[in-house]
SEZADREN-740834 format. One record per residue (C-alpha): residue in one letter; x, y, z. Coordinates in steps of 0.1 Angstrom, whole numbers, plus 5000, padded with zeros to 4 digits. Layout:
AXYZ ...
***
This chain:
M624567884358 A626268064387 D625267774413 D627067474391 L630467484410 L630067104425 Q629266964388 A632367154374 P634766884360 A637967064374 W635967094408 K635266724407 A638666624399 L640166854430 Q637966674450 R639366334436 H642566494438 A642066624475 S641066304487 A644566144473 L646866374490 S645066354524 G647566134539 T650266334527 H651866584556 L653366914546 R656766844560 D657166574535 L656366814508 L658467064520 D661566824517 Q661066754479 P663666944458 G662967244440 R659867304464 F660367684465 D661067754431 A657867574420 F655967714442 S656968094444 R656368384422 R657368754422 H655769084410 G658269404413 S659169424449 C656369154461 L657368774465 L654668514470 D656068224484 F653367964485 S655167664493 R654167564527 N650367494515 R649467134508 L649567114473 T651467004443 T652267104405 D649166864400 T646867074423 L648067404408 E647167284372 L643667184383 L642867514403 V644267694368 A641767494348 L638967554377 A639467924371 A639267864335 E636267674337 R634367954359 E635368204332 L637568404354 P639668564324 R636168674311 R635168814341 I638269014349 E638069174314 A634469244323 L635569404355 F638369604341 A636069724310 G633169874332 E630769634325 V628069554350 V629569314376 N627169404407 A624369264392 T622069334420 E622669714420 N623069694383 R626469854386 P630069834373 A632869834402 Q635370084388 H637470144421 M640570044396 A639770374379 L640370584411 R643970494411 G644370534370 P645770794348 A643371014328 S643870824298 P643070604278 P639270684282 L636970454303 V633070504291 V630770384318 N627170454312 G627970694283 A630470914301 D634270874303 I634670854342 R638470874341 V638271264330 D636071264365 V638471114384 E641071294376 A639571644381 E638371554416 R641571374425 E643471704418 R640671914438 M641371684466 L645171684466 A645372034461 L643372094491 A645771834508 E648472034503 A647172374511 I646372244544 R649972104549 S651772414535 G649272644557 E648272804532 F644672694537 R643472834574 G640472814599 S638073114602 T640073284627 G642973254605 A644873024622 R646672744608 I644872404606 R647272184628 H644671884634 V642271724609 V639471484623 N637971234598 I634671114609 G633370784590 I633070444599 G633470124581 G634970184545 S635470554552 D637570464583 L639170124584 G641170184553 L642370534563 V643470434597 M645370134585 A647170364557 C648370634580 E649370374607 A651170174580 L653170514563 R653570684595 E657570724583 F655870924556 C653671134577 T653871494582 R654471614620 D652871954611 V649271814610 A647971554634 V645071334620 H642771174643 F639770944633 I636170904649 S633770604641 N632270454670 V629170604685 D629670514723 G631270884723 T634970784736 Q636870864705 L634471214703 A635671284738 D639171194736 V639771414703 L637471704711 G639271744744 S642671754729 V642371984700 P641872344697 A638572434676 A640672714657 E643072494645 T640872184636 L639272074602 F636671824603 I636271554572 V632971414568 C633371064550 S629770934540 K628170864507 T624970924515 F625771194543 V623270984564 T625070694578 W623670714614 E626970654633 T628770914613 A625771174616 L625671154650 N629271194653 A629371474628 N626871684646 A628271644678 A631471804663 R629372074650 T627872154680 W630972164695 L632372364672 L629572634673 G630372664710 Q633672734700 L633772954675 G630373034661 E628172934632 E630173114606 A633172914611 V631072574599 A631972644564 R635572674566 H636172394594 F634172094576 V634971944545 A632471654531 V632771334507 S629271284497 V626671254472 N624071404492 A624071774482 P620471874501 A622271724532 M625571904528 D623672224525 Q621872164556 F624772094573 G626572414561 I629572254541 A630972524515 E630772434479 A634472444474 L634972184504 R632771924488 F634171614471 R632671374451 L631870974455 W630770754429 D627770484432 W630370234414 V632970264441 G631870044472 G633070194506 R635669934513 Y637069984480 S636870404483 L640670484501 W641970594467 S639070844462 S638571174479 I637570944509 G641570914513 L641971304519 A643171254551 I645671004540 A646671254512 I646871524540 S649571314562 I651571164535 G651371434509 S650171434472 E653271284459 H653370994481 F649770934476 R650070924439 E652870654447 L650270474466 L647970494436 A650670384415 G651570074437 A647569964434 R647670034394 G651169834388 L649169514404 D645969564386 E647869544351 H649469254365 F646369094375 R644669184340 T647469044319 A649668774337 P649268424328 L646668274357 G649668034370 D651868314375 N649368584386 L649568684423 P645968774432 V644768484411 L647068244433 L646268374464 G642268324454 L642868004441 I644767854471 A642168014497 V639667854478 W641667534478 N642667534517 Q639067614527 N636567434504 L639067124499 Q641267124526 G638867194556 T640367524571 T637767724589 S639568074589 Q642568284579 A645168454601 I646868744587 L649768804603 P652169114599 Y655669084609 D656169474611 A653769674637 R653069944613 L650869734598 H649069644628 R645569774615 F645869534583 P643869254598 A641069474605 Y640969634571 L641069284556 Q638269174580 Q635869434561 L637269384527 E636868974526 M634368904549 E631669204538 S632269134500 N632368724503 G630168744530 K627368584511 G625068284511 V623468304475 T624568284441 R624668564415 D621568454400 G619968424438 R620368034445 P621567924477 V625067824479 R625767454486 W629467524494 G631667744518 T631968114513 G633168424531 T636568344548 V636768454587 I639368674588 W641168754619 G644868834627 E647169044650 P650869164643 G653168834646 N655568914671 N653068994696 A650768694684 Q653368454692 H652968534730 S649368514730 F647368334708 F650268084689 Q649467824716 L646167724703 L647567744665 H650567514671 Q649167294698 G645267314696 T642567164673 A641967454649 S642167404614 F643267724595 A645567894572 A647768184575 D649368474555 F652668614570 I653568934555 A656769154561 P658969414545 V662269294542 E663569634552 G662369734584 S660170034590 S662570134622 P666370194622 Y666669924647 A667869664618 D668469404645 Q664969364659 H663769334625 L665869084617 V664868884647 G661068964636 L661868834598 A663668504617 N660468464639 L658368484606 L659968224587 A660467964620 Q656668014627 A655767974592 E658067614589 A656767504626 F653367554614 A653867344583 R656367054595 G654967044631 Y656866864660 T656566504663 L656366264693 E659466124683 A661366444679 A659866564717 R661166214730 A664766284718 E664366634729 L663666504764 V666066224766 A668966484756 K667866694785 G668466394807 R664766304819 T664065964830 P661965724809 D659065774832 E659366164825 V659966124787 A656865884784 R654666154805 L656166514789 A656766404753 P652966424744 H652366774758 K655366894735 V653866764702 H652866984673 P650766854648 G651767094620 N650367044586 H649067394588 P648967594553 S650567944552 N651668214528 V654568414527 L654368754514 L657468974513 L658169334503 R661269514498 R659969784524 L656769924535 D656370264515 P653570414499 R654170234466 S654369884479 L651269934506 G649270024474 L650369694459 L649669514485 I645969664492 A645069604455 L646569234459 Y643869164484 E641269364466 Q641669124436 K642068814454 V638768874470 F637368904434 V638968604424 Q637768384453 A633968574445 C634368414408 I635268084419 W632168064443 G629868224419 I628768534444 N628868904443 P631569064459 F630269424455 D626869454468 Q626469534506 W622969434520 G624269394558 
***
């Protein structure tokens, strides 16, 4: 039964274990010899340091036992085999196939989907290269200098995030813009700054009738008609959709239509032709590197033992912190400004996937699901909301994320950022005691009355759990790994909670 989590022997053992740990402060755990070696794992260029969570080797063993009881290994195999894992829509979830090679075959509903995926990818990348090189031109013969992606949700957030993260690898020959909101501001800003003859629009909508996207696409079409006439539509609009009649009516040329499959959820779709804007920005070879990074993580997820498996550990620790340690949200804190849209991307990925109130068999859940995700680049956050995190009453967990090598030539600044990351992770865990605050004030020559009055205001309770995720550098391959890591983490949480992370009812 999908709703028997509270009756699972490992769950009950974890509850007893959590109670026994309740009086233990993280600073006491961190001072134990060998802590980092016991609670860190590597995959490729990625290091996961989870030593600043309130757990022990016993906790880890119990969490792995829970994963086994919840049949996580079997569910991972079912996911990769193309079985129906999205039961409410009677579909597999095969976004992993989008980043895989053309072989070996993967048969879903009687067809080898890898063949279709490969063919569509090559068409998409060929168009991206033709735009980048100037071979593809607009209706007047002018070179395309501006690409405008029109989408929302999964057809926008991941694309914006990836283009921002990989700006170092983006071409300067073609500027990529994004329109998602329907308040008209993005539309006005973009259309007011691009010449029609040099602009290509990409309409990303599986149904082609998502009303926000349709409204913006039709407004852009009207604008283009006023600039270049009806015949220009077929040369200045691309679409990624499954709705052929709607594309016919809009005027999308056959050669500029790209396919999306029903086994790809929007929030998992940047690997598909939805990612055309990314491919135009970074080029086909870098796009392939993005896919390769994710593919390597997928293989690690499928084959690594549970106790050494990065997405499994991230998912199990998240369940431990939320359900058994009482955290109420997860802060995502990247210490590289290129990742400034990564928290927003994860908000949709995690909160839309696991924002469920019933189990896979439709019964109301009796435990917490769907972690609240929020965040901001860490250095800025230190000067805004970290006051609440350090000295307020919120109960939260945090993920600190950074490349070891900076994304800019200013190495000294990046090293300061990394030092801040490590210092903040330590401060969240250890806190700052009343005794330490008193000693600091005494050392500064404060009077006994001042020490007594001021010391309580300088206390940080600490005991806040966090993970540190370090990449060697931020490039297409490592970004692919990072995105897939969180995709699979979401699946792990869903398996423990007994919910379906792949449908989308909101």
